[in-house]
N, C-alpha and C positions, 0 to 999 in steps of 0.2 A: 519869892513875889508875895508881895501883899495887897489885896483885893479891898475893894470896899464899895459899897453902895451908897451914893450920892440922890439927896431926895433933887428930884426935879417938878417937885408941887409947892406952890408961891405960898400955899396957904399950913405948909407944915414947916416947924422950925428944920433949923439946917439938921440931917441926919446921916452922919459920917457913919454908919457900921460896918465897922471894919470884919470882914473874917476870916477871923483867925484860926476860930479851933471847929475846923468842920467835919464831919456835918452839921448843918444847920438848919434848923426848924423854923419860919419864918411865920408868924399867925398872929388871930387877936387874943390867942389866951396869954397871960401873963407869965407863965411857965413855958412861954417858948424863948428858945434861945433869942430871937428879934421879934421883941411884942411891939406891935403895931395897933394902936387903938382908933381903926377904921371900921364902920359899921360894912363894908364891901369887902372885909380881910375874913376869912373862915380861923377860927381857931387853930386850926393845923392847916396853913394856907400850903406852902410849897417846901420844899426842901433842898439845900445847896449841898453840893458835896464832890469829892474831885472821885472821876471815874476811868481807869485807864489815863492819869496823868492829866485828864482835861478837865476844867472845873464844871460843874453841869448843875442844871435846876430842873426839879420834878414839879410836877403839879402833884398834888394830896388828895386830890377828889375835890375841889373848891367849886361855887355854883358860879362865881363870878371871872374864876381865871387867872392863868399867870402867861404871861406876852412878852414873848422874847420879838425884841424890833417891830410890833404890833402883829405878830402872830402867832395864835393861842398854840398852846404845845402840852404836852405831855411830861416830855420829857428833850431837854436843848442841852447843847453844850454853852457856854457863857465866854465872849473874850471882851477884853479891854473895850471901852466905846458904845458896846452894848446897851439897847433901855430894855430894862426890863419892868415890865408892869404887874404886879399884884394887887388885883381888886379893879381898884379904880386910883392906886397910886402907884408912881411913877420915879422907877431909880435909875441912874448911869452907873455901870459896870467902870470900875476904874481899877485900872492894873498897873501897879510899879513894880520894877526889877530894883531890890536895895540889896545891898551889902549884908550879910549875916555874918555875925559875930561869934567867935565860940572862942572859948574855953576850956582848956584840954580834953580837943576833940568833941565836946557837947556844943551843942546849939544854943543861944542861950535865951529863954522867951521873951516873951516882950510882952507886959502885964496890961489886960485888956479891961477895962472899964466894966462896970455892970452893965447887964441891961440897962434899959429905961424904955418903960410905956408911953409913946408918942401919941400925942392927941392931938387931933384934927380939927 
């Protein structure tokens, strides 16, 4: 399954943040795996990972909070179609089933671009 976050905020450039290497910290810090340049985002705002086979988001004690479908959470499962709000920014969670290719019994890793700090 391939999962990405798609920005729903018109003032942001298109942000298709693929969630390939989990767990992933999202935050204002340029060293976060997905850095976002917005004053409402804490340096280490939330973490997205896999728990018991499910995609989960965990707030890391942020002031402005992490919300799934409008509800403030400390930890919650994510599914395709959910809206994830991090501070004042909102993203659509998109999940796609894609066939995986393998060579010699090993799955091929898809290279991903380096994270970019997004300015708003």
